[in-house]
C-alpha positions, 0 to 999 in steps of 0.5 A, a space after each residue: 450496521 453490516 458492511 460484510 456484503 462489500 468486497 475489497 473490489 466493491 471499495 476500490 470502485 467506490 473510492 477510486 478513479 483507477 487511473 493508475 493501474 493495479 498490480 496484484 500482491 502475487 505479481 508484487 511477490 515476483 517483482 525484481 529487486 529494481 521495483 521500488 515499494 512505497 508505503 503511503 500510509 502513516 508512520 504508526 501504521 508503517 511501524 506496526 506492519 509493513 512490506 519487506 524493503 518498502 519506503 515509507 512516504 506517508 499520506 497526510 504529509 507526503 512530500 512530492 518534492 522529497 520523492 521526486 528528489 530520492 527517485 530520479 528515474 521516472 521510468 523505474 517500476 514503482 508500486 505504492 500501497 496502502 491498507 487496501 489501495 485507496 490512499 496509495 492511488 492518491 499518492 500514485 496519481 501524484 507521482 504520475 502528475 509529475 512524470 512517473 511513467 512505471 507506477 502501480 497500485 497494490 490491489 487490497 494493500 497490505 491487507 491483501 498481501 497478508 491475506 495471501 500469506 505474505 510476510 509483514 515486518 515491524 520497525 525492527 524489521 522482524 516478521 510480525 503477525 500484527 497488520 495495522 488495518 487503519 480503522 475499524 471499517 478497513 479491519 473487516 477485510 483482513 482475514 489473516 494476522 492480527 488486526 491493530 487499530 490505534 
């Protein structure tokens, strides 16, 4: 079975409501230092590869109350990402539901970030070519770097 005819855009349209606006990887790369970047993947994914200065919040065990307590400014810009942008939309919607007003979903997630030649880092904050791609299905969209699936 081949999925190669689908694009990231097709996948996001299929799985997302698009209630949370997207932000491009280029826009994130230019964003100011006050932007909060939240990683909505699992810890093992985050440890293999993440965007510099991202804060791990997880997905399966996401704790909305803990995030609310650590981010009291509900107007601060928050960008949530995951592998492609599906799980991150779920987390962003939860934040939206409790009054956060400046939330964006990173279009294409860490895959698009790496495909556009932006750096990713491992658990020791060292640059890496490894990119955790969640599963075999999502891995097809990573064009640069080394695909990691566990």
